[in-house]
N, C-alpha and C positions, 0 to 999 in steps of 0.2 A: 262935658258930662252934665246932663240936666240936674238941677237941684231938687226939683219937685218929686213927690212920691210917684214911683212908676206905676203905670197902669198895666194890666195884663194884655199883651198884644203878642202876635206871632202864634202859630198853631199850637205848639206842644212844649212841655218841658224837655230838657236834654234827656236822652236815653238813660234809664236807671237812675235818674237824678234823685229820686226819693230815698235811695239807698246810700247817698253820699252826704257828708258833712263838710262844711266850708268854715274855716276860721278867718274872719276879717280883722285885720290889724291896721288901725288908722287913728291918728290923734284927733281928727276932725270929726265930731259927732254927727254932722249932717251927712258926710260921705259914709260913715258907718251905718247910719240908718237907711240911706238910699240903697247901698249895696245889700244890706240884710233883707230889706223888702223885695228888691229885685230877685234875689237868689231864692227866697223862700216862695215867691209867686212861680219860679221856675221848678219848685219841687225839692229844693235842697233844705237840709237842716243847717242852721247858721249859728255860730257862736261869734262874739265880738270881743275885741280888746282894744284899749285906748293907747297902749304903748307896748314896747318889746318885753318889759318885765312881766306885765299881766298876761301876755301871750305865752311866755315861757311857763308861768305859773299854771295856766289852763292846761298846757300840755303835760306838765308834771302831774297834775291832778287827774290825768286820764281822759282828756277831751278827745283825743284820737281822731282828728280831722282827716279827710282824704286829700284836701288842698288847703294851703294858706294863701290868702291874698294880703299882701303887706305893703304899706306905704314905705318909701325911703326916708323921707324927711320927717322925723318924730323927735320930740324933746327927750333928753336923757339918753337911753340906749337907742340909737337910730336904727333904721331898717337894715343896713348893712351889717352891723354888728350883731343884731338880733338874728339875721340870716346865717351868719357865720356860727353862731352858738347852736341854732336850731339844727343846721346841717351836721354839725359835729355830734350832736346827741341822737338825732333822728335822721340818718343820711338817706333813707328811702322816702321821706315825706316830701311831696312836691311843693314848691314855694314859688308863687308868682308875685313878682315885684311890680308895684304900681307907683308912679311918680310923675310929677310935672317936670322933674329934672330929666331932660332927654340927652344929656352929654353921653357920647359914645364911651368915654372912659368909665362912667358910672355903670353903664350897661355891661361892659366887659368885666368890671370888677364883680358885679352881682352875679354874672354867669359862672365866673371863676370860683366864687364862694359857694356855688351849688344851686342857684336859682334854676327853676325849670323853664321860666319864660319871664318876659318884661313887657309891660304895657304902659304907654305914656298917657297921662291924663291931659286933656279929656279924651275918653274912648267911647266908641259906640257900643250899645248893648250887644249887637251881633258880634263885635269883635271880642268882647269878654266871653260870650258864649262859645265861640269858636276856639279860643284859647283853652277854656275849661274842658271842652270836649276832647281836644288833643291830649291835654295833660292826663285826664281821667282814663282815657283809652290806653295811654302809655303805661299808667300805673297799673291798670288791670292786666295788661300783658306781662308787666314785670312781676306782679304777684303770682301769676300763673307760672311764669318761668321759675320763680323762687320756690313755689310749691313742688314743681317737678324736680328741681335741684335738691330740695330737701329729701325727697323720696330716694333720689340717687345717693344722698349722703348716708341715708340709712343703709342702702346697699353696700356702700363702702365699708361700714362697720361689719356687715355680714361677711363680705369677702375677706376682710382683714383678720377675721377670727376663726375661720372655718378650717384653715390648713393645719396640718400635723405639727409643722414647725412652730406655730403659734400657740399650740395647746398650753404650754407652760405659761406663756404670757396671759392667756385667757384665764387660767386658773388663779393666777396671782391677782388679777383685776377683781375677779369675783370675791376673793377673800378680803381685799383691802378697801373696796369702793365705799362700804358703809362706815368705815372708820375715818378718823381725822389725821392719820399718820402722814408724815412728810414722805414723799416718794421721789426717788431719783431715777429718771428714765434715761437709759443710755443706748448707744447704737450709732452706726454710721450715719452720715448726712443723707437725708432723704428716705430713711426706712419707715417713717410714720410715727415719730415720737409725739407730735402734737395730736395725732389721731388717738393715741393711747391715752394721753392727758385728758382729752375731751371725753373719752369713753369712761374714764374713772370718774370725772365730774358728773356725767350724765346718769351714772348708776348710783351716785351718792345722794344723801339727804339734802345737799346743796344744789341739786340739779336745777331748781327754779330761781336760783340766785345768780349773781354775775359770774362769768368766767372771763378773767382778765389776762391777756397775754402780754408779756414784755420780752423782746429780743435783746438780751444783754450785749450782744456783739454789734448791734445796729447803731448804738449811740456812744459818744465819748463819755468819760467818767462823769464830768460835771452835769451833762444833760441827762444821763441815766439816773443820777441821784435825785435830780428834781422830778423826773418822770415817775420815779418810784414813791418818793416821799412827799412830793409837792413843795410849795414855797409860799412864804408870806410876802405881802406887798413890800417892796423896797429891799428884798433880800439880796438882789444883785441888779445891775443896770438892765433895765427893760422889764423888770418885774413890777408892772404898774398895778397889779391886783393880785389877790390871793388865788392860788391854784391848788386844788386838791390832787394828791398823788394817786397812783395806781392802787396802792394798798387801801386807801380810803374808799375808792370806787369798788374795790373787790370785797369790801366789808360784808361778812356773812356768806361769801362765795368762795371761789377758788382762784388763786393766783398761779399762773404758769410762767415760770422763768426759764425761757429758752436760752441755750448756749450759756449756762451758768459758769462754765470754765473761763469765760472771757471777763468776768467781774473783777474789778481791781480789789486789792487787799483792803483799802479803807472802806470800800462799799460792802465787802464781805463781813466786816466787823459789825456794821450797822444792820445788815441783814440778820446776822446772828442774834442781835439784840431783839429784833422783831420776832424771831422764831422762839426765843426763850421766854420773853416777857409780854409779847404781843402789844408792845408800845413803841413809839417812835415820835420824833418832832419833825415838823416841816422845816425846810431850810429857812433860816432867818427867824425861826420862832423858838420859844422856850416852853410852850405848853405841850405836855405829853398827850398824845392821842392813842387810844386803845382800840384795836380792831380784832375781829374774829374772822381769821382767813386761813383756809387750808392752802398749803404751799406745795406745789409740784414742780420739779425741776427736771431739765433735760440737758444733755451734753453728748457731743461726739468725741470728747477728749477723754483720756484716761486720768481721772482725778487722783487716783492712788499715786501715779507717777508725779503729778503737779504737787501733791502734798510732800512727796520725798524731796522734790526739788525746791520747796519752800515758796511756790507761787500760789498755792491754795491753802487756806487755813485748815489745819487738822481738825479743830474743834467744829468748824462749820461742815466739813466733810461728813464727819460722824453724825452730826445733827441732821444733815440732809439725807444720809444714806440709811434712813430707818428701814426702808424697803427699796431694794434695787430691782428694777424691771429692765431686763436686757432684751432689745428687739433684734431678732436675726435679720440679716441682709436679704434682699429680694432673691439673690441667687440661691439662697437655702429655702426659698418658699416658692418653688416653681409652680406648684399647683394653684397658686393665686394669680398667675400672670393673665390667664385667659379671661378671668373674671374682671380684673382691673381694666384690660383693654376694652371689653364690652362696656363697662360702666363709664370710662372716660370718653369713649365715643359718644355715648348717649349725652353725657354731661355737657360737652363742648358743642355738640350739634344743637342743643337747646340754647346754650349761652350765646353762640354766635349766629343763630338763626340759619343753620346749614341743613341740608337734607341728611337724614340718618344714613350712616355709613356701615356697611357690613364688612368686617375685616377679611381679607383675602387669605387663602391658604399659605401664600408666599410670605405675607406679613407674619402670620402666626408661627410659621417655621422659623423665620428669622428671630422672632421674639424668643422662641424656645431655646435657641442656641446662644443667644446673647447673654453676657455675664452681668449687665446692668451695674456698672460701678457707681452710678448715681442713684440706684435703687428706685423706689416707687416714684420719687420726684422726677427722675429721668424718663421713666415710663410715661408719666402723665404729660410731660412736655413734648415727647415724641408723638403721642396721640393727638395732642393739641395741634401739632403741625399738620398731621394728616387731615384733620377736620378743616383747619383754616385754608389750607392749600387744595383741599378736595382731591388729594392725590397721595399714594402711598410710596411712589417711586423713590424719592429722596430718602425717606426713612428706612425703607428696605435696603437700599444701597448702603446707607451708613451703618446699619446693624450688621449686615454681612461683611462690609469692609473693615469695620473695627474688629470684628471677630476674626477675619482672615488675616489682617495685618498683625494682630497680636499672635496668631497662630504661626504665621510665617516667622516672626521674630523669635518665637519660642523655639521653632524647629531649627533655625539657624544657630541659636545659642546652644542648643543641644549638640549639634554637630561640632561647634567650636570647642565645647567642653570635652566632648568625646576625643577630638583629635589632640587636645591638650594633655589628657590623661594617657594617651598612647604615643606621645612624642618619642621618636627614635625608633618605634616599631614599624612605622610606615614610611615609605619613601616620600620625600618632600613633594615630588610630583603628584602622588596620590592624595596627599594632604590638600594641595592646591586644587585638584580636580574635584573633590567632594565638597570643599567649601565654595568653590565657583558654581557647582551645580545647585547647591541650595540657595545661594544668592540669586542666580539666574531664575530659579523657580519662584522665589519671593517677588522678583521684579515683574515677571510675566503675570503672575497672579494679580499684582497691584494694578498694572496697566489695563488687564482685562476687566477688572473690577471698575476702574475709572471710565471705561468705554462702555459699560453695561454689556460686556461680552460681545462687543462688535469687533470681530476678529480682524476684518480688513483695517479698521481704524487703528487697532492695536499693533498690527504688523507695521503700519506706516510709522507710528510713534517709536517702535522698537528698531526701525530701520532693517527689517528682515522681509523676505518674501512671505506671502500668504501661506504657501506650502511649507516653508520652513517653520513658521509659527505653529501650524497644525501638528507638525511632527514633535516640536518641543512640548506642546500642550500634552500629547500622548506620552512622551518620555517622562514628563514631570507628573503625570497622573493627575492633572487638574480637571476638575469637573464643574460645569455651571450649576449654581444652586437653583 
């Protein structure tokens, strides 16, 4: 890489370059000056920083670059550590690593930490321009995709609140959103408890402040405590520096504690203190910290039963349960299914770069008949599969099959129960005939489903003739959906 001041050569600046800002981070003043001059001649706005801490300070102050060009070898906080912290704080910010260190392990580590690309020094100006072009075009595509996804998220909220079954939830949200009361959101897994929590935050005076989510079931007790309350340097093996907890990060905003029923009793006591006094101490520290945080909690467990069993603190339960918002399952919100299907199809078509997909009547009929034990999350995953595979076949078969298998099992159980209650009133031969008929019906239905109603294949699997199978299908009253 030349050391002299670059001269204007080449025809034009990069497309839309004047709208972009670059942050150059390098401890060598000559390289910073060279890159700043080169990029400014190409039409970019440029900020510079001599080390990682200065770069982080610029970002904290609102520098808002479109790309960061950063050296690996810097004194103090080196490029890889700075990269890690930047990517953690600003995951969508593209970072291109520059270094004379061309070791494959360093490149792999940088990419694993979130780097968008890697250039070895010295590099040609054309090589830098090509890298920036790709990174900026990718960023613009991602920003457009994010904008479309945000619009669809707005649609999700509209879908989630328009149904009659959600009217009570909607009314409660409107009443409590502007207050600071603690809210307990309950319901089956996958019903959309986080959506409700985010809607409460969005409608609150804290809407422009942090919304911080912690899944209490995802971490063991010791890690969950440090995640929530942070720790001081030396608090435990591996604590080489102070780390703020989620409560500090959520200060002036909203904390969403998902799966609160999985929190251990010792942590329940510490959480109760935060709710009552708005104070806590980091692990390994004695200084009390005060925070202003609104707490929303969610659970798919029955906390009243846990209180009775002694596994959940009664005082914490009443402190959390100022307002209880109960979310009905999707099977009680059938009017929302079509809207969710359309919205998820659009979302994942955009996310995975697939052609827009219009749901077939067969898919919609299957959706209308399905019970959705996994609720909205299950529906979302099924539609994601439709988009990724660009086919509805396996999903329709699964929906109909699950519904039919449960129906067949239910019918067989009804027959067994009925025969049990009439024991002695029917000859044993008749009992066997009716039970056998229902079992045969369930077996034929399952095989037909598995062969996509290919009757010849089903007859071979059942070991009967094609004609016999057709007769049994008629006798059992089976129909292809």
